[in-house]
MIPASE-922086 format. One record per residue: residue in one letter; chain; x, y negated, z negated of N, C-alpha, C in turn. Coordinates in nm, 3 decimals. Layout:
<vexke: A vexvex: A n_px: X n_py: Y n_pz: Z ca_px: X ca_py: Y ca_pz: Z c_px: X c_py: Y c_pz: Z> .
...
END
This chain:
<vexke: M vexvex: A n_px: 13.917 n_py: -0.593 n_pz: 5.557 ca_px: 13.965 ca_py: -0.524 ca_pz: 5.539 c_px: 14.111 c_py: -0.485 c_pz: 5.478> .
<vexke: L vexvex: A n_px: 14.235 n_py: -0.580 n_pz: 5.499 ca_px: 14.325 ca_py: -0.623 ca_pz: 5.446 c_px: 14.397 c_py: -0.552 c_pz: 5.286> .
<vexke: D vexvex: A n_px: 14.240 n_py: -0.533 n_pz: 5.220 ca_px: 14.221 ca_py: -0.459 ca_pz: 5.032 c_px: 14.278 c_py: -0.366 c_pz: 5.091> .
<vexke: D vexvex: A n_px: 14.202 n_py: -0.245 n_pz: 5.179 ca_px: 14.270 ca_py: -0.101 ca_pz: 5.149 c_px: 14.339 c_py: -0.107 c_pz: 5.277> .
<vexke: A vexvex: A n_px: 14.394 n_py: -0.165 n_pz: 5.379 ca_px: 14.465 ca_py: -0.147 ca_pz: 5.472 c_px: 14.636 c_py: -0.077 c_pz: 5.457> .
<vexke: A vexvex: A n_px: 14.616 n_py: 0.010 n_pz: 5.551 ca_px: 14.812 ca_py: 0.069 ca_pz: 5.517 c_px: 14.896 c_py: 0.108 c_pz: 5.717> .
<vexke: V vexvex: A n_px: 15.006 n_py: 0.117 n_pz: 5.640 ca_px: 15.040 ca_py: 0.129 ca_pz: 5.742 c_px: 15.197 c_py: 0.192 c_pz: 5.742> .
<vexke: S vexvex: A n_px: 15.212 n_py: 0.295 n_pz: 5.821 ca_px: 15.333 ca_py: 0.400 ca_pz: 5.851 c_px: 15.383 c_py: 0.319 c_pz: 5.870> .
<vexke: A vexvex: A n_px: 15.569 n_py: 0.298 n_pz: 5.776 ca_px: 15.680 ca_py: 0.346 ca_pz: 5.766 c_px: 15.742 c_py: 0.283 c_pz: 5.900> .
<vexke: V vexvex: A n_px: 15.705 n_py: 0.405 n_pz: 5.990 ca_px: 15.733 ca_py: 0.443 ca_pz: 6.137 c_px: 15.702 c_py: 0.316 c_pz: 6.204> .
<vexke: N vexvex: A n_px: 15.569 n_py: 0.264 n_pz: 6.195 ca_px: 15.483 ca_py: 0.156 ca_pz: 6.291 c_px: 15.585 c_py: -0.017 c_pz: 6.179> .
<vexke: V vexvex: A n_px: 15.594 n_py: 0.032 n_pz: 6.115 ca_px: 15.673 ca_py: -0.049 ca_pz: 6.034 c_px: 15.802 c_py: -0.106 c_pz: 6.114> .
<vexke: A vexvex: A n_px: 15.935 n_py: -0.055 n_pz: 6.135 ca_px: 16.020 ca_py: -0.026 ca_pz: 6.191 c_px: 15.966 c_py: -0.085 c_pz: 6.315> .
<vexke: E vexvex: A n_px: 15.837 n_py: -0.049 n_pz: 6.434 ca_px: 15.905 ca_py: -0.141 ca_pz: 6.551 c_px: 15.811 c_py: -0.236 c_pz: 6.511> .
<vexke: V vexvex: A n_px: 15.754 n_py: -0.285 n_pz: 6.421 ca_px: 15.746 ca_py: -0.456 ca_pz: 6.459 c_px: 15.901 c_py: -0.484 c_pz: 6.433> .
<vexke: Y vexvex: A n_px: 15.986 n_py: -0.425 n_pz: 6.303 ca_px: 16.071 ca_py: -0.504 ca_pz: 6.310 c_px: 16.219 c_py: -0.507 c_pz: 6.416> .
<vexke: T vexvex: A n_px: 16.171 n_py: -0.428 n_pz: 6.530 ca_px: 16.268 ca_py: -0.358 ca_pz: 6.645 c_px: 16.207 c_py: -0.460 c_pz: 6.713> .
<vexke: Y vexvex: A n_px: 16.056 n_py: -0.477 n_pz: 6.743 ca_px: 16.071 ca_py: -0.556 ca_pz: 6.890 c_px: 16.071 c_py: -0.703 c_pz: 6.813> .
<vexke: A vexvex: A n_px: 16.095 n_py: -0.790 n_pz: 6.703 ca_px: 16.139 ca_py: -0.866 ca_pz: 6.661 c_px: 16.301 c_py: -0.905 c_pz: 6.646> .
<vexke: A vexvex: A n_px: 16.379 n_py: -0.807 n_pz: 6.630 ca_px: 16.498 ca_py: -0.791 ca_pz: 6.653 c_px: 16.570 c_py: -0.812 c_pz: 6.820> .
<vexke: L vexvex: A n_px: 16.487 n_py: -0.756 n_pz: 6.881 ca_px: 16.513 ca_py: -0.715 ca_pz: 7.045 c_px: 16.452 c_py: -0.867 c_pz: 7.151> .
<vexke: N vexvex: A n_px: 16.344 n_py: -0.919 n_pz: 7.006 ca_px: 16.354 ca_py: -1.067 ca_pz: 7.111 c_px: 16.356 c_py: -1.187 c_pz: 6.996> .
<vexke: D vexvex: A n_px: 16.521 n_py: -1.190 n_pz: 6.912 ca_px: 16.528 ca_py: -1.267 ca_pz: 6.891 c_px: 16.447 c_py: -1.382 c_pz: 6.775> .
<vexke: L vexvex: A n_px: 16.363 n_py: -1.321 n_pz: 6.679 ca_px: 16.293 ca_py: -1.323 ca_pz: 6.610 c_px: 16.316 c_py: -1.331 c_pz: 6.452> .
<vexke: P vexvex: A n_px: 16.263 n_py: -1.364 n_pz: 6.359 ca_px: 16.346 ca_py: -1.432 ca_pz: 6.234 c_px: 16.258 c_py: -1.323 c_pz: 6.162> .
<vexke: P vexvex: A n_px: 16.338 n_py: -1.155 n_pz: 6.101 ca_px: 16.282 ca_py: -1.071 ca_pz: 6.008 c_px: 16.183 c_py: -1.111 c_pz: 5.833> .
<vexke: D vexvex: A n_px: 16.243 n_py: -1.251 n_pz: 5.864 ca_px: 16.158 ca_py: -1.349 ca_pz: 5.731 c_px: 16.010 c_py: -1.328 c_pz: 5.768> .
<vexke: A vexvex: A n_px: 15.975 n_py: -1.375 n_pz: 5.838 ca_px: 15.785 ca_py: -1.400 ca_pz: 5.925 c_px: 15.748 c_py: -1.264 c_pz: 5.893> .
<vexke: I vexvex: A n_px: 15.844 n_py: -1.143 n_pz: 5.940 ca_px: 15.803 ca_py: -1.028 ca_pz: 5.894 c_px: 15.748 c_py: -0.974 c_pz: 5.701> .
<vexke: D vexvex: A n_px: 15.897 n_py: -1.016 n_pz: 5.721 ca_px: 15.868 ca_py: -1.002 ca_pz: 5.527 c_px: 15.803 c_py: -1.064 c_pz: 5.479> .
<vexke: A vexvex: A n_px: 15.715 n_py: -1.219 n_pz: 5.464 ca_px: 15.623 ca_py: -1.283 ca_pz: 5.460 c_px: 15.520 c_py: -1.245 c_pz: 5.508> .
<vexke: F vexvex: A n_px: 15.461 n_py: -1.170 n_pz: 5.608 ca_px: 15.376 ca_py: -1.097 ca_pz: 5.635 c_px: 15.332 c_py: -0.962 c_pz: 5.535> .
<vexke: F vexvex: A n_px: 15.405 n_py: -0.917 n_pz: 5.512 ca_px: 15.368 ca_py: -0.796 ca_pz: 5.428 c_px: 15.357 c_py: -0.884 c_pz: 5.274> .
<vexke: A vexvex: A n_px: 15.437 n_py: -0.916 n_pz: 5.236 ca_px: 15.450 ca_py: -1.010 ca_pz: 5.138 c_px: 15.280 c_py: -1.064 c_pz: 5.056> .
<vexke: H vexvex: A n_px: 15.259 n_py: -1.144 n_pz: 5.165 ca_px: 15.111 ca_py: -1.222 ca_pz: 5.201 c_px: 15.009 c_py: -1.132 c_pz: 5.233> .
<vexke: T vexvex: A n_px: 15.021 n_py: -1.009 n_pz: 5.296 ca_px: 14.890 ca_py: -0.958 ca_pz: 5.301 c_px: 14.872 c_py: -0.843 c_pz: 5.208> .
<vexke: G vexvex: A n_px: 14.977 n_py: -0.779 n_pz: 5.140 ca_px: 14.975 ca_py: -0.665 ca_pz: 5.021 c_px: 14.947 c_py: -0.532 c_pz: 5.138> .
<vexke: I vexvex: A n_px: 14.948 n_py: -0.533 n_pz: 5.244 ca_px: 14.934 ca_py: -0.445 ca_pz: 5.298 c_px: 15.052 c_py: -0.327 c_pz: 5.265> .
<vexke: E vexvex: A n_px: 14.972 n_py: -0.192 n_pz: 5.283 ca_px: 15.026 ca_py: -0.100 ca_pz: 5.171 c_px: 15.183 c_py: -0.041 c_pz: 5.266> .
<vexke: V vexvex: A n_px: 15.271 n_py: 0.015 n_pz: 5.263 ca_px: 15.375 ca_py: 0.045 ca_pz: 5.414 c_px: 15.425 c_py: 0.210 c_pz: 5.330> .
<vexke: V vexvex: A n_px: 15.346 n_py: 0.270 n_pz: 5.369 ca_px: 15.386 ca_py: 0.400 ca_pz: 5.354 c_px: 15.479 c_py: 0.474 c_pz: 5.425> .
<vexke: A vexvex: A n_px: 15.623 n_py: 0.530 n_pz: 5.366 ca_px: 15.694 ca_py: 0.599 ca_pz: 5.328 c_px: 15.635 c_py: 0.797 c_pz: 5.466> .
<vexke: F vexvex: A n_px: 15.704 n_py: 0.772 n_pz: 5.592 ca_px: 15.704 ca_py: 0.881 ca_pz: 5.704 c_px: 15.725 c_py: 0.992 c_pz: 5.632> .
<vexke: D vexvex: A n_px: 15.664 n_py: 1.113 n_pz: 5.596 ca_px: 15.675 ca_py: 1.214 ca_pz: 5.502 c_px: 15.649 c_py: 1.331 c_pz: 5.576> .
<vexke: R vexvex: A n_px: 15.669 n_py: 1.460 n_pz: 5.517 ca_px: 15.653 ca_py: 1.607 ca_pz: 5.613 c_px: 15.462 c_py: 1.639 c_pz: 5.654> .
<vexke: Q vexvex: A n_px: 15.400 n_py: 1.568 n_pz: 5.556 ca_px: 15.291 ca_py: 1.608 ca_pz: 5.609 c_px: 15.249 c_py: 1.513 c_pz: 5.763> .
<vexke: Q vexvex: A n_px: 15.273 n_py: 1.378 n_pz: 5.723 ca_px: 15.306 ca_py: 1.311 ca_pz: 5.837 c_px: 15.334 c_py: 1.353 c_pz: 5.977> .
<vexke: A vexvex: A n_px: 15.452 n_py: 1.434 n_pz: 5.931 ca_px: 15.519 ca_py: 1.463 ca_pz: 6.039 c_px: 15.402 c_py: 1.558 c_pz: 6.148> .
<vexke: V vexvex: A n_px: 15.428 n_py: 1.667 n_pz: 6.031 ca_px: 15.361 ca_py: 1.785 ca_pz: 6.090 c_px: 15.172 c_py: 1.724 c_pz: 6.160> .
<vexke: T vexvex: A n_px: 15.164 n_py: 1.601 n_pz: 6.106 ca_px: 14.997 ca_py: 1.586 ca_pz: 6.165 c_px: 15.039 c_py: 1.513 c_pz: 6.290> .
<vexke: A vexvex: A n_px: 15.122 n_py: 1.421 n_pz: 6.338 ca_px: 15.187 ca_py: 1.344 ca_pz: 6.433 c_px: 15.192 c_py: 1.412 c_pz: 6.503> .
<vexke: G vexvex: A n_px: 15.345 n_py: 1.559 n_pz: 6.515 ca_px: 15.331 ca_py: 1.628 ca_pz: 6.571 c_px: 15.264 c_py: 1.749 c_pz: 6.668> .
<vexke: Q vexvex: A n_px: 15.116 n_py: 1.784 n_pz: 6.545 ca_px: 14.987 ca_py: 1.788 ca_pz: 6.643 c_px: 14.918 c_py: 1.722 c_pz: 6.707> .
<vexke: L vexvex: A n_px: 14.892 n_py: 1.657 n_pz: 6.717 ca_px: 14.840 ca_py: 1.554 ca_pz: 6.742 c_px: 14.864 c_py: 1.525 c_pz: 6.883> .
<vexke: A vexvex: A n_px: 15.002 n_py: 1.569 n_pz: 6.919 ca_px: 15.046 ca_py: 1.501 ca_pz: 7.115 c_px: 14.950 c_py: 1.654 c_pz: 7.149> .
<vexke: V vexvex: A n_px: 14.923 n_py: 1.774 n_pz: 7.150 ca_px: 14.894 ca_py: 1.770 ca_pz: 7.195 c_px: 14.741 c_py: 1.701 c_pz: 7.267> .
<vexke: V vexvex: A n_px: 14.642 n_py: 1.625 n_pz: 7.176 ca_px: 14.558 ca_py: 1.526 ca_pz: 7.196 c_px: 14.562 c_py: 1.396 c_pz: 7.289> .
<vexke: T vexvex: A n_px: 14.696 n_py: 1.402 n_pz: 7.239 ca_px: 14.756 ca_py: 1.224 ca_pz: 7.273 c_px: 14.800 c_py: 1.194 c_pz: 7.403> .
<vexke: R vexvex: A n_px: 14.891 n_py: 1.356 n_pz: 7.458 ca_px: 14.976 ca_py: 1.357 ca_pz: 7.584 c_px: 14.895 c_py: 1.298 c_pz: 7.680> .
<vexke: K vexvex: A n_px: 14.804 n_py: 1.324 n_pz: 7.759 ca_px: 14.726 ca_py: 1.326 ca_pz: 7.878 c_px: 14.738 c_py: 1.139 c_pz: 7.848> .
<vexke: S vexvex: A n_px: 14.725 n_py: 1.026 n_pz: 7.693 ca_px: 14.664 ca_py: 0.896 ca_pz: 7.698 c_px: 14.757 c_py: 0.859 c_pz: 7.688> .
<vexke: G vexvex: A n_px: 14.964 n_py: 0.899 n_pz: 7.704 ca_px: 15.040 ca_py: 0.865 ca_pz: 7.652 c_px: 15.075 c_py: 0.790 c_pz: 7.543> .
<vexke: L vexvex: A n_px: 15.031 n_py: 0.840 n_pz: 7.442 ca_px: 15.049 ca_py: 0.771 ca_pz: 7.326 c_px: 15.193 c_py: 0.819 c_pz: 7.269> .
<vexke: S vexvex: A n_px: 15.231 n_py: 0.699 n_pz: 7.199 ca_px: 15.414 ca_py: 0.785 ca_pz: 7.170 c_px: 15.413 c_py: 0.790 c_pz: 7.007> .
<vexke: L vexvex: A n_px: 15.528 n_py: 0.868 n_pz: 6.989 ca_px: 15.547 ca_py: 0.873 ca_pz: 6.877 c_px: 15.474 c_py: 0.810 c_pz: 6.769> .
<vexke: G vexvex: A n_px: 15.530 n_py: 0.676 n_pz: 6.816 ca_px: 15.448 ca_py: 0.539 ca_pz: 6.673 c_px: 15.286 c_py: 0.523 c_pz: 6.661> .
<vexke: D vexvex: A n_px: 15.251 n_py: 0.532 n_pz: 6.814 ca_px: 15.118 ca_py: 0.537 ca_pz: 6.770 c_px: 15.057 c_py: 0.646 c_pz: 6.721> .
<vexke: R vexvex: A n_px: 15.098 n_py: 0.794 n_pz: 6.730 ca_px: 15.073 ca_py: 0.967 ca_pz: 6.657 c_px: 15.136 c_py: 0.914 c_pz: 6.546> .
<vexke: S vexvex: A n_px: 15.256 n_py: 0.854 n_pz: 6.471 ca_px: 15.237 ca_py: 0.823 ca_pz: 6.336 c_px: 15.106 c_py: 0.750 c_pz: 6.282> .
<vexke: C vexvex: A n_px: 15.067 n_py: 0.657 n_pz: 6.364 ca_px: 14.943 ca_py: 0.588 ca_pz: 6.307 c_px: 14.895 c_py: 0.637 c_pz: 6.287> .
<vexke: L vexvex: A n_px: 14.837 n_py: 0.737 n_pz: 6.363 ca_px: 14.671 ca_py: 0.808 ca_pz: 6.383 c_px: 14.681 c_py: 0.919 c_pz: 6.248> .
<vexke: A vexvex: A n_px: 14.804 n_py: 0.950 n_pz: 6.231 ca_px: 14.853 ca_py: 1.079 ca_pz: 6.160 c_px: 14.830 c_py: 1.025 c_pz: 6.025> .
<vexke: L vexvex: A n_px: 14.933 n_py: 0.890 n_pz: 6.021 ca_px: 14.836 ca_py: 0.866 ca_pz: 5.872 c_px: 14.710 c_py: 0.854 c_pz: 5.798> .
<vexke: A vexvex: A n_px: 14.618 n_py: 0.764 n_pz: 5.928 ca_px: 14.455 ca_py: 0.790 ca_pz: 5.890 c_px: 14.393 c_py: 0.924 c_pz: 5.958> .
<vexke: K vexvex: A n_px: 14.437 n_py: 1.003 n_pz: 5.987 ca_px: 14.401 ca_py: 1.085 ca_pz: 5.996 c_px: 14.380 c_py: 1.190 c_pz: 5.804> .
<vexke: I vexvex: A n_px: 14.517 n_py: 1.201 n_pz: 5.760 ca_px: 14.532 ca_py: 1.237 ca_pz: 5.604 c_px: 14.463 c_py: 1.183 c_pz: 5.539> .
<vexke: R vexvex: A n_px: 14.436 n_py: 1.010 n_pz: 5.542 ca_px: 14.380 ca_py: 0.986 ca_pz: 5.453 c_px: 14.226 c_py: 0.976 c_pz: 5.460> .
<vexke: D vexvex: A n_px: 14.181 n_py: 0.989 n_pz: 5.592 ca_px: 14.067 ca_py: 1.003 ca_pz: 5.631 c_px: 13.980 c_py: 0.866 c_pz: 5.638> .
<vexke: A vexvex: A n_px: 14.060 n_py: 0.807 n_pz: 5.710 ca_px: 14.060 ca_py: 0.633 ca_pz: 5.733 c_px: 14.025 c_py: 0.594 c_pz: 5.918> .
<vexke: E vexvex: A n_px: 13.969 n_py: 0.471 n_pz: 5.925 ca_px: 13.928 ca_py: 0.407 ca_pz: 5.969 c_px: 14.078 c_py: 0.362 c_pz: 6.102> .
<vexke: V vexvex: A n_px: 14.103 n_py: 0.410 n_pz: 6.185 ca_px: 14.229 ca_py: 0.270 ca_pz: 6.237 c_px: 14.197 c_py: 0.139 c_pz: 6.349> .
<vexke: L vexvex: A n_px: 14.241 n_py: 0.066 n_pz: 6.320 ca_px: 14.185 ca_py: -0.103 ca_pz: 6.363 c_px: 14.303 c_py: -0.101 c_pz: 6.462> .
<vexke: T vexvex: A n_px: 14.280 n_py: -0.127 n_pz: 6.597 ca_px: 14.435 ca_py: -0.108 ca_pz: 6.743 c_px: 14.304 c_py: -0.237 c_pz: 6.816> .
<vexke: A vexvex: A n_px: 14.410 n_py: -0.226 n_pz: 6.925 ca_px: 14.359 ca_py: -0.366 ca_pz: 7.056 c_px: 14.419 c_py: -0.215 c_pz: 7.212> .
<vexke: D vexvex: A n_px: 14.509 n_py: -0.162 n_pz: 7.084 ca_px: 14.527 ca_py: -0.048 ca_pz: 7.263 c_px: 14.418 c_py: 0.044 c_pz: 7.285> .
<vexke: R vexvex: A n_px: 14.368 n_py: 0.015 n_pz: 7.397 ca_px: 14.233 ca_py: 0.095 ca_pz: 7.470 c_px: 14.256 c_py: 0.204 c_pz: 7.460> .
<vexke: P vexvex: A n_px: 14.389 n_py: 0.251 n_pz: 7.552 ca_px: 14.368 ca_py: 0.417 ca_pz: 7.541 c_px: 14.333 c_py: 0.538 c_pz: 7.387> .
<vexke: W vexvex: A n_px: 14.366 n_py: 0.438 n_pz: 7.284 ca_px: 14.378 ca_py: 0.526 ca_pz: 7.134 c_px: 14.243 c_py: 0.546 c_pz: 7.138> .
<vexke: A vexvex: A n_px: 14.138 n_py: 0.471 n_pz: 7.223 ca_px: 14.022 ca_py: 0.575 ca_pz: 7.190 c_px: 13.931 c_py: 0.650 c_pz: 7.293> .
<vexke: Q vexvex: A n_px: 14.041 n_py: 0.685 n_pz: 7.298 ca_px: 14.002 ca_py: 0.825 ca_pz: 7.430 c_px: 14.056 c_py: 0.936 c_pz: 7.340> .
<vexke: V vexvex: A n_px: 14.054 n_py: 0.955 n_pz: 7.271 ca_px: 14.172 ca_py: 1.016 ca_pz: 7.228 c_px: 14.031 c_py: 1.039 c_pz: 7.060> .
<vexke: A vexvex: A n_px: 13.983 n_py: 0.910 n_pz: 7.017 ca_px: 13.904 ca_py: 0.965 ca_pz: 6.956 c_px: 13.852 c_py: 1.059 c_pz: 6.809> .
<vexke: G vexvex: A n_px: 13.726 n_py: 1.092 n_pz: 6.942 ca_px: 13.669 ca_py: 1.209 ca_pz: 6.916 c_px: 13.759 c_py: 1.351 c_pz: 6.912> .
<vexke: A vexvex: A n_px: 13.884 n_py: 1.455 n_pz: 7.000 ca_px: 13.961 ca_py: 1.510 ca_pz: 6.960 c_px: 14.061 c_py: 1.535 c_pz: 6.867> .
<vexke: A vexvex: A n_px: 14.115 n_py: 1.367 n_pz: 6.851 ca_px: 14.164 ca_py: 1.335 ca_pz: 6.682 c_px: 14.070 c_py: 1.381 c_pz: 6.606> .
<vexke: G vexvex: A n_px: 13.987 n_py: 1.343 n_pz: 6.553 ca_px: 13.877 ca_py: 1.373 ca_pz: 6.487 c_px: 13.918 c_py: 1.214 c_pz: 6.429> .
<vexke: L vexvex: A n_px: 13.945 n_py: 1.138 n_pz: 6.452 ca_px: 13.876 ca_py: 0.984 ca_pz: 6.379 c_px: 13.807 c_py: 0.921 c_pz: 6.400> .
<vexke: K vexvex: A n_px: 13.784 n_py: 0.812 n_pz: 6.354 ca_px: 13.736 ca_py: 0.679 ca_pz: 6.384 c_px: 13.801 c_py: 0.599 c_pz: 6.439> .
<vexke: I vexvex: A n_px: 13.810 n_py: 0.554 n_pz: 6.573 ca_px: 13.937 ca_py: 0.411 ca_pz: 6.607 c_px: 13.806 c_py: 0.240 c_pz: 6.649> .
<vexke: I vexvex: A n_px: 13.837 n_py: 0.195 n_pz: 6.558 ca_px: 13.797 ca_py: 0.059 ca_pz: 6.626 c_px: 13.824 c_py: -0.001 c_pz: 6.735> .
<vexke: L vexvex: A n_px: 13.809 n_py: -0.072 n_pz: 6.814 ca_px: 13.913 ca_py: -0.127 ca_pz: 6.977 c_px: 13.884 c_py: -0.301 c_pz: 6.854> .
<vexke: L vexvex: A n_px: 13.971 n_py: -0.339 n_pz: 6.865 ca_px: 13.975 ca_py: -0.505 ca_pz: 6.822 c_px: 13.934 c_py: -0.628 c_pz: 6.944> .
<vexke: R vexvex: A n_px: 13.964 n_py: -0.637 n_pz: 7.025 ca_px: 13.893 ca_py: -0.640 ca_pz: 7.168 c_px: 13.886 c_py: -0.534 c_pz: 7.288> .
END
């Protein structure tokens, strides 16, 4: 699955934020992205509009802007979403997405 994997730059920022707040070395994150080759996609206008529109169907499930940025990228690319966040599965149908729970 990593061969076709992509992540929004917003979600990458969340990872680096978590690392900074928990005194984790950013080098490990750098190495992860270098090793896996996961594409980091810039958060552009199309993603911003799509993420905003998804607020209607994700609000009741408590999804954040970061969550919606991930879903927006998947929607734009007609891609599956892999997540361990169970509330995301609740919005799959309404968002028009295939969401696969990892656990």
